[in-house]
C-alpha positions in Angstrom: -17.2 58.6 -18.0 -17.3 60.2 -14.5 -15.1 63.1 -13.7 -14.3 64.7 -10.4 -12.6 68.0 -11.2 -13.8 70.8 -13.4 -11.9 74.1 -14.0 -13.4 76.8 -16.2 -11.5 78.3 -19.1 -13.1 81.7 -18.5 -11.9 83.3 -21.8 -13.7 80.8 -23.9 -16.6 79.6 -21.8 -19.2 82.4 -22.5 -19.2 82.2 -26.3 -17.4 80.8 -29.2 -17.5 82.2 -32.7 -17.1 80.0 -35.7 -18.4 79.8 -39.2 -21.4 77.6 -38.6 -22.1 74.6 -40.9 -25.1 72.3 -40.9 -26.6 69.3 -42.7 -30.1 67.7 -42.5 -31.0 64.1 -41.4 -31.7 61.3 -43.9 -33.5 58.0 -43.5 -31.9 54.8 -44.6 -34.2 52.7 -46.8 -32.1 50.2 -48.7 -33.5 48.6 -51.8 -32.6 45.1 -50.6 -33.1 44.5 -46.8 -30.5 42.5 -45.0 -33.2 39.9 -44.1 -33.7 38.9 -47.8 -31.2 36.0 -47.6 -32.8 32.5 -47.8 -33.7 30.5 -44.7 -35.7 27.3 -44.1 -39.0 27.4 -42.2 -37.1 26.6 -39.0 -34.7 29.4 -39.6 -31.6 27.2 -39.8 -30.8 25.3 -43.0 -29.8 22.0 -41.3 -31.6 19.9 -38.8 -29.1 20.4 -36.0 -29.8 16.9 -34.9 -26.1 16.2 -34.1 -24.7 19.5 -32.8 -21.2 19.9 -31.3 -22.0 20.5 -27.6 -19.8 23.1 -26.0 -20.5 23.4 -22.3 -18.7 26.2 -20.4 -18.2 26.1 -16.7 -19.4 28.7 -14.3 -17.2 31.8 -14.7 -16.4 34.2 -11.9 -15.2 37.5 -13.2 -14.3 40.9 -11.6 -16.8 43.3 -13.2 -15.1 46.3 -11.7 -14.6 48.6 -14.8 -11.1 49.8 -15.6 -12.8 52.5 -17.7 -14.4 54.9 -15.3 -18.0 55.6 -16.2 -18.1 52.8 -18.8 -19.9 49.7 -17.4 -18.1 46.4 -17.7 -20.6 43.7 -18.6 -18.5 40.5 -18.9 -15.3 38.7 -19.7 -13.8 36.9 -22.7 -13.4 33.2 -22.1 -10.6 31.7 -24.4 -11.5 28.1 -25.3 -8.7 25.7 -24.3 -9.2 23.8 -27.5 -10.8 25.8 -30.4 -13.7 24.3 -32.2 -12.8 23.6 -35.9 -14.8 22.1 -38.8 -13.1 18.7 -38.4 -14.9 18.3 -35.1 -18.3 19.0 -36.5 -21.0 16.7 -37.9 -21.8 18.0 -41.4 -25.1 17.3 -43.2 -25.9 17.9 -46.8 -28.4 20.7 -47.4 -29.5 22.5 -50.5 -26.4 24.1 -52.1 -23.8 22.7 -49.7 -23.3 21.5 -46.2 -24.3 22.7 -42.7 -23.1 21.9 -39.2 -24.2 23.2 -35.8 -22.3 24.3 -32.6 -24.4 24.5 -29.4 -22.9 26.7 -26.7 -24.3 26.5 -23.1 -23.1 28.4 -20.0 -24.1 28.4 -16.4 -24.3 32.1 -15.6 -24.1 34.2 -18.7 -27.1 36.4 -19.7 -25.8 37.1 -23.2 -23.1 35.7 -25.5 -20.8 36.9 -28.3 -18.8 34.3 -30.2 -15.4 35.0 -31.8 -14.4 33.3 -35.1 -11.0 33.3 -36.8 -10.6 32.7 -40.5 -7.6 31.7 -42.6 -7.0 31.6 -46.3 -9.6 32.3 -48.9 -13.1 31.6 -47.7 -15.6 29.6 -49.8 -19.3 30.7 -50.0 -20.1 30.9 -46.4 -23.2 31.7 -44.3 -23.4 31.9 -40.5 -26.6 31.8 -38.5 -26.7 32.4 -34.8 -29.6 32.4 -32.3 -29.6 32.6 -28.5 -31.9 30.4 -26.4 -33.8 33.6 -25.4 -33.9 35.2 -28.9 -37.4 35.4 -30.3 -36.2 35.3 -33.9 -33.2 34.2 -35.9 -31.3 37.2 -37.3 -30.5 37.4 -41.0 -27.6 35.1 -42.2 -24.1 36.5 -42.1 -22.4 36.1 -45.5 -18.9 36.6 -46.9 -19.6 40.3 -47.6 -20.0 41.0 -43.8 -16.7 39.4 -42.9 -13.8 41.9 -42.9 -10.3 40.6 -42.2 -9.5 37.3 -40.6 -11.6 37.5 -37.5 -15.1 38.4 -36.4 -17.0 39.0 -33.2 -20.6 37.9 -33.9 -23.6 39.9 -32.6 -24.7 39.3 -29.0 -27.3 36.7 -28.4 -29.8 36.6 -25.6 -29.7 33.9 -22.9 -27.2 31.5 -21.4 -27.0 29.4 -24.6 -26.7 29.8 -28.3 -26.7 27.8 -31.5 -24.3 28.7 -34.3 -24.9 27.1 -37.7 -22.1 27.2 -40.3 -23.1 26.7 -44.0 -20.5 26.1 -46.6 -21.6 26.2 -50.3 -20.4 23.9 -53.0 -19.3 20.3 -53.0 -15.9 20.5 -51.4 -15.4 18.7 -48.1 -16.3 21.3 -45.4 -14.0 19.6 -42.8 -11.0 21.3 -44.4 -12.5 24.8 -44.0 -9.9 27.1 -42.3 -12.1 28.4 -39.5 -12.2 28.1 -35.7 -14.3 29.3 -32.8 -11.6 30.3 -30.3 -13.3 32.5 -27.7 -16.6 33.5 -26.2 -17.6 36.8 -24.6 -19.7 35.9 -21.5 -21.9 38.9 -20.7 -22.6 38.2 -17.1 -24.7 41.2 -16.2 -27.3 43.5 -17.8 -25.4 46.4 -16.2 -28.3 46.9 -13.8 -27.9 48.2 -10.2 -30.0 47.7 -7.2 -33.1 49.9 -7.2 -32.4 53.5 -6.1 -34.3 54.1 -2.9 -37.6 55.7 -3.5 -37.4 55.2 -7.2 -38.3 52.4 -9.6 -36.1 52.5 -12.7 -37.8 53.0 -16.0 -38.0 50.5 -18.8 -35.6 47.6 -18.5 -34.6 48.7 -15.0 -30.9 49.1 -15.7 -30.6 52.9 -15.2 -29.3 53.8 -11.8 -30.9 57.2 -11.6 -34.2 58.7 -12.7 -34.2 58.7 -16.5 -37.0 59.4 -19.0 -37.9 57.1 -21.8 -38.1 58.5 -25.3 -41.8 57.5 -25.4 -42.5 59.6 -22.3 -41.9 62.8 -24.4 -44.7 62.0 -26.8 -46.8 65.0 -25.8 -43.9 67.4 -26.4 -44.0 69.3 -29.8 -40.3 68.3 -30.4 -41.1 64.6 -30.0 -41.0 63.8 -33.8 -37.5 65.4 -34.0 -36.4 63.4 -30.9 -37.7 60.2 -32.5 -35.4 60.8 -35.5 -32.5 61.5 -33.1 -33.2 58.2 -31.3 -33.4 56.4 -34.6 -29.8 57.5 -35.2 -28.6 56.4 -31.8 -27.1 53.0 -31.0 -25.9 51.1 -28.0 -22.3 50.0 -28.6 -20.9 46.7 -27.3 -17.1 46.4 -27.4 -14.2 44.4 -26.0 -11.0 45.7 -24.5 -8.3 43.9 -22.5 -10.4 40.8 -22.0 -13.5 42.5 -20.8 -16.7 43.6 -22.5 -18.2 47.1 -22.1 -21.1 49.3 -23.3 -21.3 52.9 -24.6 -23.6 54.9 -26.9 -23.1 56.7 -30.2 -24.8 58.4 -33.1 -25.0 57.7 -36.9 -24.3 61.0 -38.8 -25.3 62.1 -42.2 -23.0 64.0 -44.6 -23.7 67.0 -46.9 -24.0 64.8 -50.0 -26.4 62.5 -48.2 -24.3 59.6 -49.4 -25.7 57.4 -46.6 -22.1 56.3 -45.7 -22.4 55.0 -42.1 -20.3 57.7 -40.3 -20.5 57.1 -36.5 -19.6 59.4 -33.6 -18.9 58.3 -30.1 -16.3 59.0 -27.3 -12.6 58.5 -27.4 -12.7 56.7 -24.1 -15.2 54.2 -25.6 -13.4 53.3 -28.9 -9.9 54.7 -28.5 -8.1 52.7 -31.1 -8.6 50.4 -34.1 -8.1 47.2 -32.1 -11.1 48.1 -29.9 -13.2 49.4 -32.8 -12.8 46.1 -34.6 -14.7 44.4 -31.8 -17.7 46.7 -31.8 -21.3 45.7 -32.4 -24.3 48.0 -32.5 -27.9 47.7 -31.2 -30.5 49.9 -33.0 -34.1 50.8 -32.0 -33.5 49.6 -28.4 -36.5 51.7 -27.4 -39.5 51.0 -25.1 -42.8 50.4 -26.8 -44.4 52.9 -24.4 -43.5 55.2 -21.6 -42.0 53.1 -18.9 -42.6 49.8 -20.7 -40.2 46.9 -20.4 -41.0 45.6 -23.9 -38.7 46.6 -26.7 -39.6 48.1 -30.1 -40.2 45.5 -32.8 -37.7 47.3 -35.1 -34.8 46.3 -32.7 -31.8 45.0 -34.6 -28.1 44.4 -34.3 -25.2 45.1 -36.6 -21.6 43.9 -36.1 -18.3 43.7 -37.9 -16.7 46.6 -36.1 -15.8 50.0 -37.5 -12.9 51.7 -39.2 -11.5 54.4 -36.8 -11.0 57.5 -39.0 -10.1 60.1 -36.4 -9.9 60.4 -32.6 -8.3 62.7 -30.1 -7.9 62.4 -26.3 -8.0 66.2 -25.6 -11.3 66.9 -27.3 -12.6 63.4 -26.7 -14.4 62.3 -30.0 -14.0 59.2 -31.9 -15.2 59.3 -35.5 -15.7 56.1 -37.4 -17.1 54.4 -40.4 -19.2 51.2 -39.7 -18.0 48.2 -41.7 -21.4 46.8 -42.2 -24.5 48.9 -43.1 -27.1 49.7 -40.4 -30.6 48.2 -40.5 -33.4 49.7 -42.6 -35.3 52.7 -41.3 -32.6 54.1 -39.1 -31.7 57.8 -39.5 -28.5 59.4 -40.3 -28.6 62.4 -38.0 -28.3 66.0 -39.1 -25.7 68.1 -37.4 -24.9 71.7 -36.7 -21.5 73.2 -35.5 -23.2 76.3 -33.9 -23.7 76.1 -30.2 -24.2 78.9 -27.6 -24.5 79.2 -23.8 -28.2 79.1 -22.9 -29.2 76.8 -25.8 -31.9 74.3 -25.0 -30.5 70.8 -25.7 -31.4 67.1 -25.4 -29.3 64.1 -24.6 -30.3 60.8 -26.3 -28.6 57.8 -24.7 -28.6 54.3 -23.3 -27.8 54.7 -19.5 -26.2 51.4 -18.3 -27.5 49.8 -21.5 -31.2 50.6 -20.9 -33.8 51.6 -23.4 -33.2 54.9 -25.2 -33.6 57.7 -22.7 -34.0 61.4 -23.5 -32.8 64.1 -21.1 -33.6 67.8 -21.3 -31.4 70.7 -20.2 -29.4 73.8 -21.3 -25.8 74.6 -22.3 -24.1 76.3 -19.4 -20.5 76.7 -20.6 -18.4 76.2 -23.7 -14.9 74.8 -24.0 -14.2 74.1 -20.3 -10.9 72.6 -19.3 -11.9 69.4 -17.6 -9.5 67.3 -15.5 -9.9 63.6 -16.2 -9.6 61.8 -12.8 -10.0 58.4 -14.5 -7.4 58.5 -17.3 -5.4 61.5 -16.2 -4.9 64.6 -18.4 -7.4 67.3 -19.4 -10.1 67.8 -22.0 -11.8 70.8 -23.7 -15.5 70.2 -23.4 -19.0 71.9 -23.3 -21.0 71.8 -20.2 -24.8 70.9 -20.0 -27.0 71.1 -16.9 -30.0 68.8 -17.2 -33.3 69.5 -15.6 -35.1 66.3 -16.6 -33.1 63.1 -16.6 -29.3 63.1 -16.9 -26.5 60.8 -18.0 -24.7 57.9 -16.4 -22.4 54.9 -17.2 -23.3 53.5 -20.6 -24.4 57.0 -21.8 -20.8 57.8 -22.8 -20.4 58.7 -26.5 -24.1 59.5 -26.9 -25.3 62.5 -28.8 -26.2 66.0 -27.7 -29.0 67.5 -29.8 -30.7 70.9 -30.3 -34.1 71.0 -31.9 -34.6 73.9 -34.4 -37.4 74.3 -36.8 -38.7 70.8 -36.0 -35.3 69.1 -36.7 -32.9 67.6 -34.2 -29.2 68.5 -35.0 -26.3 66.7 -33.4 -23.9 68.9 -31.5 -21.3 66.6 -29.9 -20.7 63.3 -28.0 -20.9 62.8 -24.2 -17.7 62.5 -22.2 -19.3 62.2 -18.8 -20.0 64.1 -15.6 -19.1 64.4 -11.9 -19.7 61.5 -9.5 -22.0 63.6 -7.3 -24.4 65.1 -10.0 -25.7 62.9 -12.7 -27.6 65.9 -14.3 -24.3 67.7 -14.9 -22.6 66.5 -18.1 -19.9 67.5 -20.5 -19.7 66.9 -24.2 -17.2 67.2 -27.0 -17.1 70.7 -28.6 -18.0 69.7 -32.2 -16.9 73.1 -33.7 -13.4 72.6 -32.2 -12.7 69.5 -34.3 -15.1 69.9 -37.3 -12.2 70.7 -39.7 -10.5 67.4 -38.8 -13.6 65.3 -39.9 -15.0 67.8 -42.4 -13.8 65.9 -45.5 -16.0 62.9 -44.5 -18.9 65.0 -43.5 -18.9 66.9 -46.8 -18.6 63.7 -48.9 -20.2 63.4 -52.4 -22.1 60.4 -53.8 -20.6 58.9 -57.0 -23.0 58.1 -59.9 -21.8 54.5 -60.0 -22.1 54.0 -56.2 -20.0 54.8 -53.2 -18.6 58.2 -52.3 -15.5 60.4 -52.0 -14.6 62.8 -49.2 -14.8 66.5 -49.7 -11.8 68.0 -51.5 -11.1 64.8 -53.5 -11.5 64.2 -57.2 -12.3 61.3 -59.5 -12.1 60.7 -63.2 -15.5 59.9 -64.9 -16.3 59.0 -68.5 -19.1 60.0 -70.8 -19.1 56.6 -72.7 -17.6 53.3 -71.7 -15.8 52.6 -75.0 -13.9 55.1 -77.1 -11.1 55.4 -79.6 -9.6 57.9 -77.2 -10.8 57.6 -73.6 -9.2 60.9 -72.6 -11.5 62.6 -75.1 -14.6 61.3 -73.1 -13.2 61.9 -69.7 -13.6 64.7 -67.1 -12.4 65.2 -63.6 -15.2 65.5 -61.1 -14.4 67.2 -57.8 -16.3 66.9 -54.5 -16.9 70.3 -52.8 -19.1 70.7 -49.8 -21.2 67.7 -50.7 -21.7 68.6 -54.4 -19.9 66.8 -57.2 -18.8 68.9 -60.2 -19.3 67.8 -63.8 -21.8 65.4 -65.3 -20.2 62.3 -66.7 -21.6 59.2 -65.0 -19.4 56.2 -66.0 -16.6 54.8 -63.8 -14.5 53.2 -66.6 -13.7 53.5 -70.3 -12.1 50.9 -72.5 -10.0 52.0 -75.4 -11.5 50.7 -78.6 -9.3 49.2 -81.3 -11.9 50.2 -83.9 -11.3 53.2 -86.2 -13.2 56.3 -85.6 -15.9 57.2 -88.1 -17.2 60.6 -89.2 -20.6 61.2 -90.8 -21.8 64.7 -92.0 -25.6 64.7 -91.4 -26.5 68.2 -92.5 -26.3 69.7 -95.1 -26.8 66.4 -96.8 -27.2 67.9 -100.4 -29.9 69.5 -102.5 -30.7 72.3 -100.0 -30.7 76.0 -100.8 -29.5 78.5 -98.2 -29.8 82.3 -98.5 -27.1 84.8 -97.4 -27.7 85.8 -93.8 -29.2 82.5 -92.8 -28.0 80.5 -89.8 -27.4 76.9 -90.9 -26.7 74.2 -88.4 -23.8 72.0 -89.6 -24.4 68.6 -88.0 -22.1 65.6 -87.8 -21.5 62.4 -85.8 -18.1 61.3 -84.7 -18.0 57.8 -83.2 -15.4 56.8 -80.5 -14.8 60.4 -79.3 -16.5 62.6 -76.8 -17.3 66.4 -76.8 -13.8 67.2 -75.7 -12.5 66.2 -79.2 -11.9 69.1 -81.6 -13.0 69.0 -85.3 -12.4 71.3 -88.3 -15.2 72.5 -90.5 -14.6 73.6 -94.1 -16.7 74.8 -97.1 -16.1 74.1 -100.8 -17.7 76.3 -103.5 -16.5 74.2 -106.4 -17.6 70.6 -105.7 -14.6 69.7 -103.5 -11.8 71.0 -105.7 -10.8 73.6 -103.1 -11.7 74.1 -99.4 -11.8 77.1 -97.1 -12.0 76.9 -93.3 -15.3 77.9 -91.6 -14.3 76.8 -88.1 -11.1 75.2 -86.7 -11.1 73.5 -83.3 -14.9 73.3 -82.9 -15.9 71.1 -79.9 -17.3 67.7 -80.9 -20.8 68.5 -79.8 -22.3 67.3 -83.1 -23.5 70.7 -84.2 -22.1 74.1 -85.1 -24.0 77.1 -86.5 -22.8 78.6 -89.8 -23.9 82.1 -90.7 -24.0 82.2 -94.5 -22.3 85.2 -96.2 -23.0 86.8 -99.6 -19.5 86.0 -100.8 -20.0 82.3 -100.3 -22.7 82.1 -103.0 -22.4 79.0 -105.3 -24.4 76.2 -106.8 -21.6 73.6 -106.0 -21.3 73.9 -102.2 -20.1 71.0 -100.0 -19.4 70.8 -96.2 -16.5 68.8 -94.8 -16.0 67.9 -91.1 -12.6 66.4 -90.0 -11.1 65.0 -86.9 -7.5 66.2 -87.5 -4.7 63.8 -87.9 -2.3 63.1 -85.0 1.1 61.3 -84.7 -0.8 58.1 -84.0 -3.8 58.3 -86.3 -4.8 59.8 -89.7 -7.5 62.4 -90.1 -11.1 61.1 -90.0 -13.4 63.1 -92.4 -16.7 63.1 -94.1 -18.3 65.4 -96.8 -22.0 66.2 -97.6 -23.5 63.5 -99.7 -24.2 65.9 -102.6 -23.8 69.6 -103.5 -26.2 72.3 -102.2 -26.9 75.9 -103.3 -25.9 79.1 -101.5 -27.6 82.1 -103.0 -27.1 85.8 -102.5 
């Protein structure tokens, strides 16, 4: 976003003291890659010999952005008559039926298709490929569809094929699905060449920017590569137009690999807009200044859940609905920032390849007047020396490299119209407390995570006479989960508990002063259950307590006393009776000797 007025909050600009917090980056290496789904040799399941042809007329759209500093790339074209399954030619394929929709346009350079679903979906797979896409992305299954509508990932070229596969034997013509709108991306967000300068990489950037690969000789390059692997170009739709921003995938203290994502409030300001978002990863040049793109390039889609946003401080913090591709990084972050710090901006100016700018922090917590939206923001100022930021960079991350690691410090708001090397970013420390529960999340032993400060009940065994006796509350604090029980559920058993005394079993001789482990096994109860241990010196005619309320650990040490000498000793271990159940006891199999 471009701004035209800056006013300095002098009392807070020179320094800002806060208890610093930090976490390290982590790479995402899923056990099952998204590309593991089945495809035929051609990529599609069906032949596509009778596609439904959808030809769109030339569209004239005003690409003047209503969001200052955020490039508008296209328009949404509502179909006068939605395409439904009853209009398609279905063919039998292995496991079900497939049909093809072929979209062609006159002047689009990329396409995004919008689907609406109704009712309960059967087993479904979607495959989409643009006429300029080199490969067919992985199929889109039911798990990737959230809610009753979906914006598909962007395809390359003026046309695209969408294959719909429906599993099972039911007639697919009755499927409650429709294609009702298409986002026509009419420009690559490029401008005319700047006089005297040939833009790097894809040629979209308006000003002189520096490719990530151009920093390969810098000792901080490995750290910058990780920061770039956490950075995404964001495509989204608002008020009938499509736009682009940048953003960063963040790690949490528990390294749960939950896809937390940070961008700017003016990019994804509400849930409606966040629902339309798709994300492009590894949009990087293969070499310094090269127009070719990294082979790892990938898209994800499905939008994101907006968890927290604020106009004044300008962040939007989200959770992606679908996981990122393999090999991306979840960026480390650090709340500490100071005037004079060396910093790096990692961004997609006007949707270009990943560019990296180098500069220093010049002020903290400035009051910035927003000439585009009105109002003011509290932001940190950075002056770049190499590269800068521009439209499409909004929401991108600011990083400091310390000890060979890049740490995220905030998201880009924008800069003044007349100086692309002057930029302002969200002050992370100023809103850390608001998003801290998510950034201090803990991984759960059965999968998933919980935010910091929350608790969950876990169980030691999955079946017990009393599940409360095998339960513990595990609390997440600063990324660490208390306790040790690892099961999510426990089923109350209708079986009776059983007790077995294992030692002494009978026939042993113990001397006074000896430490004798009394061992038992109680089925259906965990260690929180309490047992009573008793000694008989006359073969079971009379009992005296050794220990009442011992934890059900299966063992308790008995120190033998002289006054307990006998040739008719027995040990008894009991789970005491309750209002609901009788006592459960067992006794040594035979007598043993206690000598003086």
